[in-house]
C-alpha positions in Angstrom: -0.2 -0.1 0.1 1.0 3.3 -1.3 2.0 5.9 1.7 -0.5 8.7 0.4 -3.5 6.2 0.4 -2.3 4.7 3.9 -2.5 8.3 5.2 -5.7 8.7 3.8 -7.1 5.8 5.6 -5.8 6.6 8.9 -6.7 10.4 8.6 -10.3 9.3 7.7 -10.2 6.9 11.2 -8.7 10.3 13.1 -11.3 12.7 11.6 -14.3 10.1 12.5 -12.9 10.0 16.1 -12.8 13.7 16.1 -16.3 14.3 14.9 -17.6 12.4 18.2 -14.9 14.0 20.5 -12.6 11.1 20.6 -9.0 11.4 20.3 -7.2 8.7 17.8 -3.6 8.9 17.9 -2.4 6.3 15.3 0.7 4.2 15.9 2.2 3.1 12.6 3.7 -0.4 13.1 6.8 -2.0 11.0 5.4 -5.2 10.9 1.8 -6.4 10.2 -1.2 -5.8 12.6 -3.6 -7.9 10.6 -4.3 -10.5 13.1 -5.1 -10.2 16.7 -1.8 -12.6 17.5 0.3 -10.3 14.9 -1.1 -7.2 16.6 -0.5 -8.2 20.5 3.1 -9.5 19.3 3.9 -6.0 17.8 2.7 -4.2 20.5 3.9 -6.4 23.3 0.2 -6.6 24.8 -2.4 -9.4 25.4 -4.1 -10.7 22.7 -7.5 -10.0 24.5 -6.2 -6.4 24.4 -7.2 -6.1 20.7 -10.1 -5.5 18.9 -11.2 -7.6 16.4 -13.4 -6.0 13.4 -15.3 -8.6 12.3 -17.7 -8.3 9.5 -20.8 -10.3 8.7 -23.3 -10.3 6.5 -27.6 -11.1 7.2 -29.0 -12.4 4.2 -32.5 -12.3 3.4 -35.2 -13.1 0.8 -34.4 -9.9 -1.3 -31.6 -8.1 0.5 -28.0 -8.1 2.5 -26.7 -6.2 4.9 -23.4 -5.9 6.9 -22.9 -6.3 10.6 -19.7 -5.1 12.3 -18.8 -7.1 15.4 -16.0 -5.6 17.8 -14.4 -8.5 20.0 -11.9 -9.3 21.7 -8.9 -11.2 20.1 -9.1 -13.6 22.7 -12.7 -14.5 21.6 -14.5 -16.2 18.6 -18.1 -15.0 17.7 -20.8 -17.3 18.4 -23.1 -17.2 15.1 -26.3 -18.2 17.2 -25.6 -15.3 19.5 -25.1 -12.9 17.0 -28.3 -13.8 15.4 -30.3 -13.4 18.6 -28.5 -10.3 19.1 -29.5 -9.0 15.4 -33.1 -10.0 15.7 -33.2 -12.0 12.7 -36.4 -12.9 10.8 -37.2 -16.2 9.9 -36.2 -15.8 6.3 -32.7 -14.4 7.2 -29.4 -16.1 8.3 -25.9 -14.7 9.1 -22.3 -15.5 8.0 -18.8 -14.3 7.5 -18.5 -11.7 4.9 -16.2 -12.2 2.1 -13.5 -10.0 1.4 -15.2 -8.2 -1.4 -18.3 -7.7 0.9 -16.3 -6.6 4.0 -14.7 -3.8 1.7 -18.5 -2.9 0.5 -19.8 -2.7 3.8 -16.7 -0.5 5.4 -14.7 1.0 2.6 -11.8 -0.8 4.3 -10.1 -4.0 3.4 -9.7 -7.1 6.1 -6.9 -6.8 8.2 -7.1 -3.2 8.5 -11.1 -2.2 9.3 -11.2 0.1 12.2 -14.5 0.3 14.4 -15.3 3.9 13.4 -14.8 5.7 10.0 -16.3 3.7 7.4 -17.7 4.6 4.1 -19.8 1.9 2.7 -19.3 1.7 -1.5 -22.6 2.8 -3.3 -25.9 0.7 -2.9 -24.7 -0.7 0.4 -26.5 -1.2 3.1 -25.6 1.1 6.8 -23.7 -1.0 8.8 -25.2 -2.2 12.0 -22.2 -2.0 14.7 -22.3 -4.4 17.7 -19.2 -4.4 20.5 -19.1 -7.7 22.7 -19.3 -6.9 26.4 -16.1 -9.3 27.0 -14.0 -6.2 25.7 -14.8 -4.4 28.8 -12.7 -6.7 31.2 -9.5 -5.0 29.4 -8.3 -1.8 30.2 -6.5 -0.7 27.5 -7.5 -1.7 23.9 -5.9 -1.4 20.6 -8.1 -1.3 17.2 -6.8 -1.1 13.5 -6.5 2.4 12.1 -7.9 1.8 8.7 -4.6 -0.6 7.5 -2.6 -3.6 8.4 0.1 -1.5 9.8 -1.7 1.1 11.7 -3.3 0.9 15.6 -4.6 3.1 18.1 -5.4 2.5 21.9 -9.2 3.2 22.7 -11.0 2.5 25.9 -14.0 0.5 26.1 -16.0 3.4 26.7 -14.9 5.4 23.9 -15.2 2.5 21.6 -19.0 2.4 22.3 -19.0 6.0 21.7 -16.8 6.1 18.8 -18.1 3.4 16.9 -22.0 3.9 18.0 -21.9 0.3 18.8 -24.6 -1.8 20.5 -23.4 -3.5 23.6 -24.1 -6.9 23.3 -22.8 -10.6 24.3 -22.0 -12.4 21.1 -18.5 -14.1 22.2 -17.4 -17.5 22.9 -14.1 -18.1 24.6 -12.1 -20.7 22.3 -11.4 -23.9 24.1 
């Protein structure tokens, strides 16, 4: 990714934070932070402190919409709990979004999707944003800042406010 494009993505996240009164301070990383494990290793923090921004697609009879689930890097999303949190209709089901769908719903690519600053592509339905309550157990959190090489620190309360996310319980801890 060229530097100008990288800067544009991070500045979009910074501006989105500023718009809701939150200071986003990006930290450029020398190594990729595309996965929770990579981000934790690069930052020297626990994997649970990493905010995973996972994109899902809700498909119905005639349309599809995106859901961004913010969960701890130590947890997985329970699809049944996610479906219940979304109050799915009988004809709807939820699945992991494809890379193309994730980009269409958020305007970012997988590995760098931040919790805020989304710009869905034309024709994409607005995102539903959910934050798993398990993130509240961690003090300082780290989230992607628009690229796989940029992250920023954020508290749980600021994460909820910045993302405009609804707090839910949708995670299952790995066994």
